[in-house]
N, C-alpha and C positions, 0 to 999 in steps of 0.2 A: 498486409497489415497483419500485425500477430494479437489473436486476441486475448484479453485481458482479462482475467477471472479473481475481482475482491470477495473475503470471504472472511468471515472471524465474528467472534463470540455475539451475542446481544442485536442489537441492533447498527455495531459499528458498520458494516456495507454499507444499509441503505443510508447512514448519515454520513458515510463517505459521498455516495451518491447525489443526495441533496446539494453536497456543498461542492463535488466538483461541476453540478450544474449549473449553480449560483455563477462561479467565476469564470467557467471557458463555457455552460452548455450542455447540451446533448450530445455524447458521441456513439462513435459506433463502435461495432465488436467489444464491447465492454458488460461485461455480467456484476451482478451483487448479489453474493446468497448470503443471508445472517447464520450464523447458528442458533437460532434461538431455542428460551428456557424450556427444557421436555423434548427439546428434536435430540434425539439420539445419533450418534458417528454413522449407522447405516443408514441413516435416511439425508443425514446430510452427504455421503457418500451419493446417494441414488441422486440427489438436486447436483452436484457439481459435474457428476458423470455425466448427467440429461443436457448440460450446460454443454461440456467438452464437445460430444456428440452434436448438438447443437449451431458450435461452429464451424465444423466441417475441416479443422485445420488442423495440420501436423506440426504446428507449433502453438505454445500456450505457456503464458504469463500468468501465475498464479501468485495474489498478495494476499499475505493471510496477517491478522492481526499478532499473534503471539507467538515467537517460534517454540515448538513442544506442545502447543495446543492442540486441540481435537480438530478445528479447520488446517491450522498447519499440518498435523500429520496427515490429516486425510487428500490433502492436496500431491503432498510427498506421495503416498500412497497408489494415488490417481496419475501421476508422473512417472510412476515406472512405467505405464504403457504409454507413452505419448513421448518419444524418442527425443526430440524436441521441446522440451518444456524446462522453463522454470520456476520457482518456487521461493518466495523471498517472505522472511516471518518480520516481526517488526514495522508492519506496512504503517505511512503516515501520510500526510497530503502532497508534501513534499514528493515522494517515494512515488505517490499515484500519479503525482504530473510528470514527472520524469518519466515515467512510465509510457503515460500516453504521446511525449511529444518524441521520444526516442522509438516508439517501437516499427517505425516503419523506415530505421535507420541502419544499414549494417545488416549482420551475423546476429544471430540470437546468443550469442557470446559477446558480440561487442554491442547490443542492448544492455544483457544483465550488467556487465564492466558499468557501464556511462548509470544506466538506474542507480547502481551501487554509491555505486560515486557521488552521484548528485545526492542522494538522502542523506547519504554522510554530509556532506559539504553545506546541507541545509540545517544540520541540528546544531544548536549551538548553546552556550551555557552564558547568561550574561551576570556577570560580578558588577555588583554594586558595594562602590566604594563613597564613604564619606570623608570629606575635608574636615582636619579638627580646624578650627581655625579658634584663638581667643576673644574676648568679648571687647577687648579692645580694640579688633581690627573694625569694628563698627563705630567706633565714634561720633566718626560726622557723614556716618549714613553709607548708604552700599554706595 
């Protein structure tokens, strides 16, 4: 099973943890690291490296909140030392659930492709269209 590390600004990671546990219950080999106000990038890097070491795995999936943000950039930096790692930015609940579901299926490349495809498939825009009708249409009621 490929370990997952979720990181993000503020309480992003711990909020996803609480939501995940509410929906699917506690999961193994998943870690949540917040990048709280006042924390520097060196402290975040230390926390992430400690978790990576704790997993004992040479495969890691990182899920970060904002592409290019400090949690994402720090995960990218750390991933350079982990030959089999993938770093995702723009993490949302569908991406997290896809990672949990797919982390035991196939190679890391296949898992990553499936996570990205599932995250994209679960992003949508609702278009609210209003039907225009004449007042006379309701003379006899609806």
